[in-house]
C-alpha positions as CSV (number, residue, x, y, z in Angstrom):
1,X,52.1,3.1,17.5
2,X,52.5,-0.7,17.0
3,X,49.4,-1.3,19.1
4,X,47.4,1.2,17.1
5,X,48.4,-0.5,13.8
6,X,47.3,-3.9,15.3
7,X,43.9,-2.4,16.2
8,X,43.4,-0.9,12.8
9,X,44.5,-4.2,11.1
10,X,41.9,-6.0,13.3
11,X,39.2,-3.5,12.4
12,X,40.1,-3.9,8.8
13,X,39.8,-7.7,9.0
14,X,36.4,-7.3,10.7
15,X,35.3,-4.8,8.0
16,X,36.4,-7.2,5.3
17,X,34.5,-10.1,6.8
18,X,31.4,-7.9,7.2
19,X,31.6,-6.9,3.5
20,X,32.1,-10.5,2.4
21,X,29.0,-11.6,4.5
22,X,27.0,-8.7,3.0
23,X,28.1,-9.9,-0.5
24,X,27.2,-13.5,0.3
25,X,23.8,-12.3,1.6
26,X,23.1,-10.3,-1.6
27,X,24.0,-13.3,-3.7
28,X,21.8,-15.5,-1.6
29,X,18.8,-13.1,-1.9
30,X,19.4,-12.7,-5.6
31,X,19.4,-16.4,-6.1
32,X,16.3,-17.2,-3.9
33,X,14.3,-14.3,-5.3
34,X,14.9,-15.4,-8.9
35,X,12.0,-17.8,-8.9
36,X,12.0,-20.8,-11.3
37,X,8.7,-20.9,-13.3
38,X,6.5,-24.0,-13.1
39,X,6.9,-26.8,-15.7
40,X,3.8,-26.5,-18.1
41,X,2.6,-27.5,-21.5
42,X,3.3,-24.3,-23.4
43,X,1.2,-25.0,-26.5
44,X,-1.2,-22.2,-25.5
45,X,1.6,-19.8,-26.5
46,X,0.6,-20.4,-30.1
47,X,-2.8,-18.7,-29.6
48,X,-3.1,-15.6,-31.7
49,X,-4.9,-12.3,-30.8
50,X,-7.2,-11.0,-33.5
51,X,-8.3,-7.4,-33.9
52,X,-12.0,-7.5,-34.7
53,X,-13.0,-3.8,-34.7
54,X,-12.7,-0.7,-32.6
55,X,-11.1,-1.6,-29.2
56,X,-12.2,-5.3,-29.5
57,X,-9.6,-8.0,-29.7
58,X,-10.3,-11.7,-29.4
59,X,-8.7,-15.1,-28.9
60,X,-11.5,-17.5,-29.9
61,X,-14.3,-16.9,-27.5
62,X,-12.1,-14.8,-25.2
63,X,-12.0,-11.1,-25.7
64,X,-11.0,-7.6,-24.4
65,X,-12.5,-4.2,-25.2
66,X,-12.7,-0.7,-23.7
67,X,-16.1,0.6,-23.0
68,X,-17.3,4.2,-23.5
69,X,-16.8,5.0,-19.8
70,X,-13.1,4.2,-19.9
71,X,-13.1,0.7,-18.3
72,X,-11.4,-2.2,-20.0
73,X,-13.6,-5.4,-20.0
74,X,-11.9,-8.8,-20.4
75,X,-13.3,-12.3,-20.6
76,X,-10.9,-15.4,-20.4
77,X,-11.5,-19.1,-20.0
78,X,-9.5,-22.3,-19.8
79,X,-6.8,-24.1,-17.8
80,X,-4.5,-22.1,-15.4
81,X,-1.6,-21.5,-17.9
82,X,-4.1,-21.0,-20.7
83,X,-6.0,-18.4,-18.6
84,X,-2.7,-16.6,-18.0
85,X,-1.6,-16.7,-21.6
86,X,-4.9,-15.4,-22.9
87,X,-5.0,-12.7,-20.2
88,X,-1.4,-11.7,-21.1
89,X,-1.9,-11.6,-24.9
90,X,-5.2,-9.7,-24.7
91,X,-4.0,-7.2,-22.1
92,X,-0.3,-7.0,-23.0
93,X,-0.1,-3.2,-23.5
94,X,-2.0,-2.7,-20.2
95,X,0.5,-5.0,-18.4
96,X,3.5,-3.0,-19.8
97,X,1.8,0.3,-19.0
98,X,0.9,-0.8,-15.5
99,X,4.5,-2.0,-14.7
100,X,5.9,1.3,-16.1
101,X,3.4,3.3,-13.9
102,X,4.3,1.2,-10.8
103,X,8.0,1.4,-11.2
104,X,8.0,5.1,-12.1
105,X,6.1,5.8,-8.9
106,X,8.4,3.7,-6.8
107,X,11.4,5.6,-8.3
108,X,9.7,8.9,-7.5
109,X,9.0,7.8,-4.0
110,X,12.5,6.4,-3.6
111,X,14.8,8.4,-5.9
112,X,18.0,7.0,-4.5
113,X,19.3,4.1,-6.8
114,X,21.3,2.7,-3.9
115,X,18.3,2.6,-1.6
116,X,16.2,1.1,-4.4
117,X,18.7,-1.7,-4.8
118,X,18.7,-2.2,-1.0
119,X,14.9,-2.3,-1.0
120,X,15.0,-4.9,-3.8
121,X,17.2,-7.1,-1.6
122,X,15.0,-6.6,1.5
123,X,11.9,-7.4,-0.6
124,X,13.7,-10.5,-2.1
125,X,14.6,-11.7,1.4
126,X,11.1,-11.3,2.7
127,X,9.7,-13.0,-0.4
128,X,12.3,-15.7,-0.5
129,X,9.8,-18.5,0.0
130,X,6.9,-17.0,-1.9
131,X,6.5,-19.8,-4.5
132,X,6.1,-22.3,-1.6
133,X,2.9,-20.5,-0.5
134,X,1.3,-20.0,-3.9
135,X,-0.7,-23.0,-5.4
136,X,0.6,-24.6,-8.5
137,X,-2.6,-23.5,-10.3
138,X,-1.9,-19.8,-9.6
139,X,1.8,-20.1,-10.3
140,X,0.9,-21.5,-13.7
141,X,-1.5,-18.7,-14.4
142,X,0.9,-16.0,-13.3
143,X,3.6,-17.7,-15.5
144,X,1.3,-17.4,-18.5
145,X,0.6,-13.8,-17.8
146,X,4.4,-13.1,-17.3
147,X,5.0,-14.2,-20.9
148,X,3.5,-10.8,-22.0
149,X,5.6,-8.7,-19.6
150,X,8.2,-6.3,-21.0
151,X,12.0,-7.0,-21.2
152,X,12.9,-3.5,-20.0
153,X,12.4,-4.0,-16.2
154,X,15.2,-6.5,-15.6
155,X,16.5,-4.3,-12.7
156,X,13.4,-5.5,-10.8
157,X,13.8,-9.2,-11.7
158,X,13.0,-11.8,-14.3
159,X,9.5,-11.6,-15.9
160,X,8.0,-14.4,-13.9
161,X,9.7,-13.3,-10.6
162,X,8.4,-9.8,-11.1
163,X,4.8,-10.6,-11.8
164,X,4.7,-13.1,-8.9
165,X,6.3,-10.6,-6.6
166,X,3.8,-7.9,-7.6
167,X,1.1,-10.0,-6.2
168,X,2.7,-9.6,-2.7
169,X,3.5,-5.8,-3.2
170,X,0.4,-4.8,-1.2
171,X,1.4,-7.1,1.7
172,X,5.0,-6.0,1.8
173,X,4.4,-2.2,1.6
174,X,1.6,-2.7,4.2
175,X,3.9,-4.6,6.6
176,X,7.3,-2.9,6.1
177,X,6.1,0.7,6.8
178,X,2.4,0.2,7.7
179,X,1.9,2.6,4.8
180,X,-1.8,1.8,4.8
181,X,-1.9,2.3,1.1
182,X,-5.0,0.3,1.3
183,X,-7.1,2.2,3.8
184,X,-10.4,0.9,2.5
185,X,-14.1,1.2,3.6
186,X,-16.7,-1.5,3.0
187,X,-20.1,-2.5,4.3
188,X,-23.1,-4.7,3.6
189,X,-26.8,-4.7,4.4
190,X,-29.9,-6.9,3.8
191,X,-33.4,-7.6,5.0
192,X,-34.9,-4.6,6.7
193,X,-31.9,-2.4,5.9
194,X,-32.5,-2.5,2.1
195,X,-35.3,-1.3,-0.1
196,X,-36.5,-4.8,-1.1
197,X,-34.7,-7.0,1.4
198,X,-32.0,-8.1,-1.1
199,X,-28.3,-8.1,-0.1
200,X,-26.3,-5.0,-1.1
201,X,-22.6,-4.4,-0.4
202,X,-20.4,-1.4,-1.1
203,X,-16.7,-0.8,-1.0
204,X,-14.0,1.8,-1.7
205,X,-10.6,0.4,-2.6
206,X,-8.5,3.4,-1.4
207,X,-5.2,2.5,-3.0
208,X,-3.0,5.1,-4.6
209,X,0.4,4.4,-6.3
210,X,0.3,7.4,-8.6
211,X,-2.4,8.6,-11.0
212,X,-1.0,6.6,-13.9
213,X,-1.5,3.3,-11.9
214,X,-5.3,4.0,-11.8
215,X,-5.8,4.9,-15.4
216,X,-6.4,1.5,-16.9
217,X,-8.8,-0.5,-14.7
218,X,-9.9,-3.9,-15.9
219,X,-13.3,-5.6,-15.1
220,X,-12.3,-9.2,-15.6
221,X,-14.7,-12.1,-16.2
222,X,-13.1,-15.5,-15.6
223,X,-14.3,-18.9,-16.5
224,X,-11.6,-21.3,-15.2
225,X,-11.8,-25.0,-16.0
226,X,-12.1,-25.6,-12.2
227,X,-14.3,-23.8,-9.7
228,X,-16.8,-21.0,-10.1
229,X,-17.0,-18.4,-12.8
230,X,-16.3,-14.9,-11.3
231,X,-15.8,-11.2,-12.0
232,X,-13.3,-8.9,-10.3
233,X,-11.8,-5.4,-10.7
234,X,-8.1,-5.5,-11.5
235,X,-5.2,-4.1,-13.5
236,X,-2.7,-5.3,-16.1
237,X,-0.8,-8.3,-14.9
238,X,-2.6,-8.8,-11.6
239,X,-4.6,-12.1,-11.2
240,X,-5.3,-11.7,-7.5
241,X,-8.6,-10.3,-6.2
242,X,-9.3,-7.2,-4.1
243,X,-13.0,-6.8,-5.1
244,X,-15.0,-9.5,-6.7
245,X,-18.2,-11.7,-7.0
246,X,-18.7,-15.2,-8.3
247,X,-21.7,-16.8,-10.1
248,X,-23.0,-18.2,-6.8
249,X,-23.5,-14.7,-5.5
250,X,-20.5,-14.8,-3.1
251,X,-18.5,-11.6,-2.8
252,X,-15.1,-10.8,-1.4
253,X,-13.4,-7.5,-0.6
254,X,-10.2,-6.9,1.5
255,X,-9.5,-4.3,4.1
256,X,-6.0,-3.8,5.6
257,X,-5.4,-4.0,9.3
258,X,-2.2,-3.2,11.4
259,X,0.7,-5.7,10.9
260,X,4.1,-6.4,12.2
261,X,7.2,-6.7,9.9
262,X,7.2,-10.2,8.4
263,X,10.7,-11.3,9.4
264,X,9.6,-15.0,9.1
265,X,9.4,-14.6,5.3
266,X,6.7,-14.8,2.7
267,X,3.3,-16.4,2.9
268,X,0.3,-16.4,0.6
269,X,-0.4,-12.9,-0.7
270,X,-3.8,-11.6,0.6
271,X,-5.1,-11.1,-3.0
272,X,-4.5,-14.8,-3.9
273,X,-6.4,-15.9,-0.7
274,X,-9.3,-13.7,-1.8
275,X,-9.0,-15.1,-5.3
276,X,-9.2,-18.7,-4.0
277,X,-12.2,-17.9,-1.9
278,X,-14.0,-16.4,-4.9
279,X,-13.1,-19.3,-7.2
280,X,-13.8,-22.2,-4.9
281,X,-16.4,-21.0,-2.3
282,X,-20.2,-21.3,-2.7
283,X,-21.0,-20.0,0.9
284,X,-19.4,-18.5,3.9
285,X,-18.3,-21.7,5.6
286,X,-16.3,-22.7,2.5
287,X,-14.8,-19.2,2.4
288,X,-13.7,-19.5,6.1
289,X,-12.2,-23.0,5.4
290,X,-10.0,-21.6,2.6
291,X,-8.9,-18.6,4.6
292,X,-8.1,-20.8,7.5
293,X,-5.8,-23.1,5.6
294,X,-3.7,-20.3,4.0
295,X,-0.8,-18.8,5.9
296,X,-0.5,-15.0,5.5
297,X,2.2,-12.6,6.7
298,X,0.0,-9.5,7.1
299,X,-3.2,-8.9,8.9
300,X,-6.3,-8.4,6.8
301,X,-10.1,-8.4,7.0
302,X,-12.1,-10.2,4.3
303,X,-15.7,-9.0,4.0
304,X,-17.5,-12.0,2.5
305,X,-21.1,-11.6,1.4
306,X,-23.1,-14.7,0.4
307,X,-26.4,-14.9,-1.5
308,X,-26.7,-18.6,-0.3
309,X,-26.4,-17.5,3.4
310,X,-28.2,-14.2,2.8
311,X,-25.7,-12.3,5.0
312,X,-22.1,-11.1,5.3
313,X,-19.4,-11.7,7.8
314,X,-15.8,-10.5,8.4
315,X,-13.0,-13.1,8.3
316,X,-10.3,-11.4,10.4
317,X,-6.9,-13.0,9.8
318,X,-3.4,-12.4,11.3
319,X,-0.3,-14.4,10.4
320,X,-1.1,-16.6,13.4
321,X,-4.8,-16.6,14.0
322,X,-8.2,-16.4,12.4
323,X,-11.5,-15.0,13.8
324,X,-14.9,-14.6,12.3
325,X,-17.0,-11.5,13.1
326,X,-20.7,-12.0,12.6
327,X,-22.6,-8.9,13.6
328,X,-25.7,-11.0,14.2
329,X,-27.7,-8.2,12.5
330,X,-28.8,-7.2,9.0
331,X,-25.9,-5.0,8.4
332,X,-22.1,-5.1,8.7
333,X,-19.4,-2.4,8.5
334,X,-15.6,-2.6,8.0
335,X,-12.8,0.0,7.9
336,X,-9.2,-0.8,9.1
337,X,-9.5,-2.3,12.6
338,X,-10.7,-5.6,13.9
339,X,-14.0,-6.1,15.6
340,X,-14.1,-9.7,16.8
341,X,-13.8,-10.6,20.5
342,X,-10.6,-12.4,19.8
343,X,-8.8,-9.4,18.4
344,X,-10.4,-6.5,20.2
345,X,-7.7,-6.4,22.8
346,X,-4.8,-7.2,20.5
347,X,-2.0,-4.7,21.0
348,X,-1.6,-3.8,17.3
349,X,-5.4,-3.5,16.9
350,X,-5.6,-1.2,19.9
351,X,-2.8,1.0,18.5
352,X,-4.6,1.1,15.2
353,X,-7.9,2.2,16.7
354,X,-6.2,4.9,18.8
355,X,-3.8,6.3,16.2
356,X,-5.4,5.9,12.8
357,X,-8.5,7.3,11.0
358,X,-10.2,3.9,11.1
359,X,-12.6,4.4,14.1
360,X,-13.6,7.9,13.0
361,X,-14.4,6.7,9.5
362,X,-16.3,3.7,10.9
363,X,-18.4,6.1,13.0
364,X,-19.1,8.4,10.0
365,X,-20.1,5.3,8.0
366,X,-22.5,4.3,10.8
367,X,-24.0,7.8,10.7
368,X,-24.5,7.7,6.9
369,X,-26.1,4.3,6.9
370,X,-28.6,5.3,9.6
371,X,-29.5,8.4,7.5
372,X,-30.0,6.3,4.3
373,X,-31.9,3.1,5.4
374,X,-33.5,1.4,3.5
375,X,-30.5,1.2,1.1
376,X,-30.6,1.1,-2.7
377,X,-27.6,0.9,-5.1
378,X,-28.0,4.7,-5.7
379,X,-27.9,5.4,-2.0
380,X,-24.8,3.2,-1.5
381,X,-23.1,5.2,-4.3
382,X,-23.9,8.4,-2.4
383,X,-22.4,7.0,0.8
384,X,-19.2,5.8,-1.0
385,X,-18.8,9.3,-2.4
386,X,-19.3,11.1,0.9
387,X,-16.5,13.6,1.7
388,X,-17.7,14.9,5.0
389,X,-16.8,14.2,8.6
390,X,-18.9,13.3,11.6
391,X,-22.1,15.2,11.9
392,X,-21.6,16.4,8.3
393,X,-18.6,18.5,9.3
394,X,-16.4,20.0,6.6
395,X,-13.1,18.4,7.2
396,X,-11.6,19.2,3.8
397,X,-11.7,17.3,0.6
398,X,-9.3,14.3,0.6
399,X,-9.3,13.7,4.4
400,X,-8.5,10.1,5.4
401,X,-11.3,10.3,8.0
402,X,-13.9,10.6,5.2
403,X,-15.5,7.6,3.5
404,X,-14.4,9.2,0.2
405,X,-10.7,10.1,0.5
406,X,-10.5,11.0,-3.2
407,X,-7.7,8.5,-3.8
408,X,-9.8,5.4,-4.7
409,X,-8.4,3.0,-7.3
410,X,-12.0,1.8,-7.7
411,X,-15.3,1.6,-5.9
412,X,-17.8,-1.3,-6.3
413,X,-21.4,-2.0,-5.4
414,X,-22.6,-5.7,-5.3
415,X,-26.1,-7.1,-5.4
416,X,-25.4,-10.8,-5.0
417,X,-29.1,-12.0,-5.3
418,X,-29.3,-10.7,-8.8
419,X,-25.6,-11.2,-9.7
420,X,-25.2,-7.5,-10.5
421,X,-22.2,-5.3,-9.7
422,X,-21.6,-1.6,-10.3
423,X,-18.0,-0.5,-11.0
424,X,-16.9,3.2,-10.6
425,X,-15.3,5.2,-13.4
426,X,-12.8,8.1,-13.4
427,X,-12.1,10.1,-11.4
428,X,-12.0,7.9,-8.3
429,X,-15.6,7.0,-7.5
430,X,-17.0,10.2,-8.8
431,X,-17.7,9.1,-12.4
432,X,-20.5,6.8,-13.6
433,X,-21.0,3.5,-11.8
434,X,-21.3,1.0,-14.7
435,X,-23.7,-2.0,-14.0
436,X,-22.7,-5.5,-15.1
437,X,-25.1,-8.5,-14.9
438,X,-22.8,-11.5,-14.5
439,X,-25.5,-13.9,-15.9
440,X,-25.7,-11.9,-19.1
441,X,-21.9,-11.5,-19.5
442,X,-21.2,-15.2,-19.0
443,X,-24.0,-16.1,-21.4
444,X,-22.3,-14.2,-24.3
445,X,-20.1,-17.1,-25.6
446,X,-17.8,-14.6,-27.3
447,X,-18.1,-11.2,-29.0
448,X,-18.3,-10.6,-32.7
449,X,-18.7,-6.8,-32.5
450,X,-17.4,-4.0,-30.3
451,X,-20.6,-3.5,-28.4
452,X,-21.4,-2.5,-24.8
453,X,-21.8,-5.5,-22.5
454,X,-22.9,-3.5,-19.5
455,X,-26.5,-3.1,-18.5
456,X,-26.3,0.6,-19.0
457,X,-30.0,1.2,-18.2
458,X,-29.0,0.5,-14.5
459,X,-25.9,2.7,-14.5
460,X,-25.6,5.2,-11.6
461,X,-25.0,8.8,-12.7
462,X,-21.8,10.7,-12.0
463,X,-21.5,12.7,-8.8
464,X,-22.7,16.3,-9.4
465,X,-19.6,17.4,-7.3
466,X,-17.6,17.0,-10.6
467,X,-19.4,20.1,-12.0
468,X,-18.7,22.4,-9.0
469,X,-16.1,25.1,-8.2
470,X,-15.2,23.1,-5.1
471,X,-14.0,20.2,-7.3
472,X,-11.9,22.5,-9.5
473,X,-10.4,23.9,-6.3
474,X,-9.6,20.4,-5.1
475,X,-7.7,19.8,-8.4
476,X,-5.6,23.0,-7.7
477,X,-4.8,21.7,-4.2
478,X,-3.9,18.3,-5.5
479,X,-1.7,19.9,-8.2
480,X,0.3,21.6,-5.5
481,X,0.5,18.6,-3.3
482,X,1.9,16.5,-6.1
483,X,4.4,19.3,-7.0
484,X,5.7,19.1,-3.4
485,X,6.2,15.4,-3.7
486,X,8.2,15.9,-6.9
487,X,10.2,18.8,-5.3
488,X,8.7,21.3,-7.7
489,X,7.5,24.9,-6.9
490,X,4.4,25.1,-4.8
491,X,1.9,28.1,-4.7
492,X,1.3,28.1,-1.0
493,X,-1.5,30.7,-1.1
494,X,-3.3,28.8,-3.8
495,X,-2.8,25.5,-1.8
496,X,-4.5,26.8,1.3
497,X,-7.2,28.8,-0.4
498,X,-8.2,25.9,-2.7
499,X,-8.9,23.5,0.3
500,X,-9.2,25.8,3.4
501,X,-10.9,23.3,5.7
502,X,-8.3,20.6,5.1
503,X,-5.4,20.4,7.6
504,X,-3.2,18.9,4.9
505,X,-3.4,22.0,2.7
506,X,-1.6,23.9,5.5
507,X,0.8,21.0,6.1
508,X,1.8,21.0,2.3
509,X,2.3,24.8,2.5
510,X,4.3,24.4,5.7
511,X,6.5,21.7,4.2
512,X,7.3,23.8,1.2
513,X,8.3,26.8,3.4
514,X,10.4,24.6,5.6
515,X,12.1,23.2,2.5
516,X,13.0,26.7,1.5
517,X,14.1,27.6,5.1
518,X,11.2,30.1,5.5
519,X,10.8,28.9,9.1
520,X,8.4,31.6,10.5
521,X,6.0,31.1,7.6
522,X,6.3,27.3,8.0
523,X,5.4,27.5,11.8
524,X,2.3,29.6,11.0
525,X,1.1,27.1,8.4
526,X,1.8,24.1,10.7
527,X,0.0,25.9,13.6
528,X,-3.1,26.5,11.4
529,X,-3.0,22.8,10.3
530,X,-3.4,21.7,13.9
531,X,-6.5,23.8,14.2
532,X,-8.3,21.5,11.7
533,X,-9.3,17.9,11.7
534,X,-6.0,16.0,11.4
535,X,-6.5,12.5,10.1
536,X,-4.2,10.6,12.5
537,X,-2.4,11.0,15.8
538,X,0.8,10.1,13.9
539,X,0.3,13.0,11.5
540,X,-0.5,15.4,14.3
541,X,2.7,14.4,16.2
542,X,4.7,14.8,12.9
543,X,3.4,18.4,12.4
544,X,4.1,19.2,16.1
545,X,7.7,17.9,15.7
546,X,8.1,20.1,12.6
547,X,7.1,23.2,14.5
548,X,9.7,22.3,17.2
549,X,12.3,21.8,14.5
550,X,11.5,25.1,12.8
551,X,11.7,27.0,16.1
552,X,15.1,25.4,16.8
553,X,16.3,26.4,13.3
554,X,15.2,30.0,14.0
555,X,17.3,30.1,17.2
556,X,20.4,28.7,15.6
C-alpha cells in the first residue's frame, strides 16, 4: 500500500510538472503571437472619408465604390502606412464583415471552444516569428489597415496581430492539414495559340471558406510611392496578392502544392511574396530574384506572365528550394503539382500527383485548350467555366476534377499586352466577367461621381448555365450538402436526384444515413458513390472505410 502511494505521488508530481510546462508554453505562445506594431508617423490617421454619392466614398484622390455587377472597386495611393490607413478607412465595413465571415466559418468547422483555443496556440506557435519575415513596408501597411478592424474579435488576438496572421492563414491551413482550400487552375498562351498572338492568361482561384467570405470581393488599384502601380483581386483587410497584374504587364497568380507541416516556424506568407513580385518586378528575371530571396514555409507555384518577355513561366518554390519551369512553348498550364525536372521526383509531389485531382484536371485543361486554339478572352472564360471531365464526361457538378469546381472565390483573365483584366462576378465564375483597362483606371486621378470605371463594352456575358434546370438542381444539392455540414436535416432523395452523376451526392446521403445509424441505407449510398468519378484516392479510401465501419456496426 505504501509503495502504491509513492507511485501515485510520483505520478502526481509528473502530472503537475507537465501542466506547469503546458501553462508556460501557452504563456510563451500568447506573448510571441501578440505582435508589436511597427513605429510609424500616424498623422495619416487624421484623413477623413467623405461620402460623395451612391456607393462612392473618397479620401482626396482615393476612392471606393460598388459597381452594378456587385464588385467593390478601390483605388489607394501613398506611403505604406498611408496606403493601409486609406484602405482601412475606405473599406472598413468590408474588413469587419470579412473577419466576421471568416471567424464564423472557423467556428462552424471547429465548434469546440477548447479545440479552437488549442488551434489558436498551435497557430501562434507556428507564426511566432512571422514579423521577422515580413518587410517593414508591408508591416506598416498592414498596421494601417488594422486600425479599421473591429474590437469584437479579441479572442483571436489584437487588431494588428490578427490582420498580420490572416495573411498567413492560407499557408497554415494548407500546411497543417493539406486542406487544399486553394486547389486552383491557371494557364497562359501566346503567339500561335491566341487569336492575334497577344498574351492571354486565365485562372480560377478555387478557395472556399463559406459563402459569406466570397460575397464582397474587391478589385483594388494600388499606386504605392515605391515600385509599380498594380491591380489585384482581394477582400477586406487583405493586402497580399493571389491574382494580379502591374502596369508593366506582369501578372502573378498562385497555385498550392503539397507541403509538410512547418515545424520550423513562420516564414513569408505566399501572398506577400506574390505582392512583392507584382510591386517590384518588371520582367520574369526580377520576379524570380524576389521569389528566391524570400523564405516560405509551404510549397507553391507562382505563374508569372510578362508582357516584356512575351511569355509565362512557373516559379516552383518549396521551403528549401526554388525551380523555374519554362515550357519552351507558346502555352503553359498549372494545377496543383510541380512540373520542373528538379521537383518531378520529389516524394510529396509524387504523392500529390498520385492521390489528388491535380493530374486529372491538368489533362482536362490540356484537352480544352487543344479544342479552343486560337484563344480569345471569351474562349478562356468558357474554359474556366467548364464543369465536365475528360472526354467531356459528366462527372457531376462541383467535382474537384473539373476545371470549374463551383467553389471559386474569383476567376480572372489577363491580357498583359493591352493591360486589360477581366474579373468574374457572382456566383463563382458564372456571372459577368467585368473588363478593366489599367491604363484608363490609373489615369482617372480621382472620382467626382459614382460612375462605372470598367470598360463594359468588353465585358464577357454570364454563363447560360445559370438559366438552366441543371443549375437549379445544383443549388438543391448544395443546400443539402451545407445542411449536413451544419448537422441539420438532409433530404437524401433530393440530394442524389439533384446531382446524380456526382459521387459526392451519394457520399453526402450516406454520411447523413450513417449519422442517423441507418447503416444499410448508408452502405447502399456509399457503394453507389464508388461507381462514379471520385475526385481523389483519399476520398475513395475514406468512403470504403465508411462501408467497413457500417458493416461492423450492423454486426454488433
